[in-house]
C-alpha positions in Angstrom: -3.4 22.8 -13.9 0.0 23.0 -15.4 2.9 23.6 -12.9 6.3 24.9 -13.8 9.2 25.6 -11.5 8.7 29.3 -12.3 5.5 28.9 -10.2 7.5 27.7 -7.2 6.1 30.5 -5.0 2.9 28.5 -5.0 4.6 25.2 -4.1 4.7 24.6 -0.4 4.8 21.5 1.5 1.1 21.8 2.3 0.0 19.5 -0.5 2.4 16.9 0.6 1.2 17.2 4.2 -2.4 16.8 3.0 -1.5 13.6 1.2 0.4 12.3 4.3 -2.6 13.2 6.6 -5.0 11.3 4.4 -2.7 8.3 4.4 -2.2 8.5 8.1 -5.9 8.8 8.7 -6.6 5.8 6.4 -4.1 3.7 8.4 -5.5 4.8 11.7 -9.2 4.3 10.7 -8.5 0.9 9.4 -12.0 0.9 8.1 -13.4 -1.5 5.4 -13.9 0.0 2.0 -12.5 3.5 2.9 -9.5 3.4 0.7 -11.0 5.3 -2.2 -12.4 8.0 0.1 -9.0 8.7 1.6 -7.4 8.8 -1.9 -10.0 11.3 -3.0 -9.7 13.4 0.2 -6.0 13.7 0.1 -6.0 14.8 -3.5 -8.9 17.2 -2.9 -7.2 18.8 0.1 -3.9 19.1 -1.7 -5.4 20.5 -5.0 -7.3 23.2 -3.0 -3.9 24.8 -2.3 -3.4 25.6 -6.0 -1.2 24.4 -8.8 1.6 23.4 -6.5 -0.7 21.3 -4.3 -2.3 19.6 -7.3 1.1 18.9 -8.8 2.3 17.3 -5.5 -0.9 15.2 -5.3 -0.5 13.9 -8.8 3.2 13.0 -8.4 2.5 11.3 -5.1 -0.5 9.4 -6.4 1.1 8.3 -9.6 4.3 7.2 -7.8 2.2 5.2 -5.2 0.2 3.5 -7.9 3.3 2.7 -10.0 5.0 1.1 -7.0 1.9 -0.9 -6.2 1.7 -2.2 -9.8 5.3 -3.3 -9.6 4.7 -5.2 -6.4 1.7 -7.1 -7.8 -1.2 -4.8 -6.8 -4.1 -5.5 -9.1 -4.5 -3.3 -12.2 -8.2 -3.0 -11.7 -7.8 -1.7 -8.1 -5.0 0.7 -9.3 -7.4 2.1 -11.9 -10.1 2.6 -9.3 -7.5 4.3 -7.0 -6.5 6.6 -9.8 -10.2 7.4 -10.6 -10.6 8.5 -6.9 -7.3 10.4 -7.0 -8.5 12.3 -10.1 -12.0 12.8 -8.7 -10.5 14.6 -5.6 -7.9 16.5 -7.6 -10.6 17.9 -9.9 -12.4 19.5 -6.9 -15.2 16.9 -6.7 -16.5 16.0 -3.3 -14.5 13.2 -1.8 -17.5 12.2 0.3 -18.8 10.5 -2.8 -16.5 7.6 -1.8 -17.1 7.8 2.0 -18.3 4.4 3.3 -21.3 4.4 5.6 -20.3 4.3 9.3 -16.8 5.8 8.9 -16.3 7.9 12.0 -17.0 11.6 11.5 -13.4 12.6 12.6 -12.3 11.5 9.2 
C-alpha cells in the first residue's frame, strides 16, 4: 500500500491506537515468547484499517526497531520483529506467532 498525504481522509488515529493497544497488552501479559505475536497483531489490526493504518504501523514499527538497534538490541531479534511486523501488515494471521498458553483475552 502506498500512502500519500492526498489520502489523508483514510488516515485516522485508529492504526496508532491499534499499535498502542498491542504494546500495552504485551506489557500487561508479560508472557514468555509472546513478543512476535503482539508485533504481528498490532500491525495486522492497524493495516486492516486501510492505507493510513498500514502506513502508521510501518512508521511505528520501523521507528521502534531503529531505536532498539541504536540502544544495542540484537540485529537478529530486530529482523525477527520486522518479519512479524510485515507478516501482520500483509494480512496474515498473527496467531501464527501466538505462544501456547497465552490467555485468550489477548
